[in-house]
C-alpha positions as CSV (number, residue, x, y, z in Angstrom):
1,M,81.4,80.8,211.0
2,R,80.8,82.8,208.4
3,S,77.6,79.8,207.0
4,V,76.8,79.6,211.5
5,L,76.0,83.1,211.2
6,V,73.4,83.2,207.7
7,A,71.9,80.5,209.3
8,S,70.8,82.0,212.0
9,A,70.4,84.9,210.4
10,A,68.1,83.2,208.0
11,L,66.1,81.6,211.2
12,A,66.0,84.8,213.2
13,A,63.8,86.0,210.0
14,M,62.1,83.0,210.2
15,V,61.0,83.2,213.4
16,L,59.9,87.3,213.2
17,A,57.5,86.9,209.8
18,D,55.6,83.8,211.9
19,V,55.6,85.8,215.4
20,V,54.1,89.1,212.6
21,S,51.8,86.9,210.6
22,A,50.5,85.2,213.9
23,G,47.0,86.8,214.2
24,E,44.8,87.3,217.6
25,V,44.5,84.1,219.8
26,K,40.9,83.5,220.5
27,S,40.6,80.9,223.3
28,G,37.3,79.7,225.6
29,I,34.2,80.0,224.4
30,P,33.0,83.8,223.4
31,V,30.8,85.6,225.9
32,G,26.9,84.7,224.8
33,G,28.1,80.9,223.5
34,S,26.4,78.3,224.2
35,V,27.8,75.2,225.1
36,G,27.1,71.5,224.2
37,A,25.6,69.2,226.4
38,Y,28.6,67.3,227.2
39,S,29.2,64.3,229.7
40,T,31.7,63.9,233.0
41,T,32.6,62.0,236.6
42,K,31.8,63.3,239.1
43,C,35.5,62.8,241.4
44,G,35.4,65.4,244.3
45,G,34.0,69.0,245.7
46,A,30.7,69.8,247.0
47,E,28.8,67.3,248.8
48,D,25.6,68.0,247.1
49,G,23.8,64.5,247.6
50,V,26.0,63.3,244.3
51,P,28.3,60.7,245.4
52,V,31.8,60.8,243.9
53,G,31.7,58.5,240.5
54,A,28.9,59.6,239.4
55,S,28.1,59.8,236.1
56,L,26.6,62.9,234.9
57,C,25.3,64.9,231.6
58,Y,24.6,68.6,231.1
59,T,22.1,69.9,228.8
């Protein structure tokens, strides 16, 4: 029983240390940042004259 308690306390300490040391999470492109060129395939959406399945390149 004591070994389970010690193992649980050690695990809790490791998790707490990981949470404390984690920095701020940043996701996505920052405001004003640039996006490189990329290709995509239209799979639906607005009727804009581009047929579904068309390959498009945005720069």
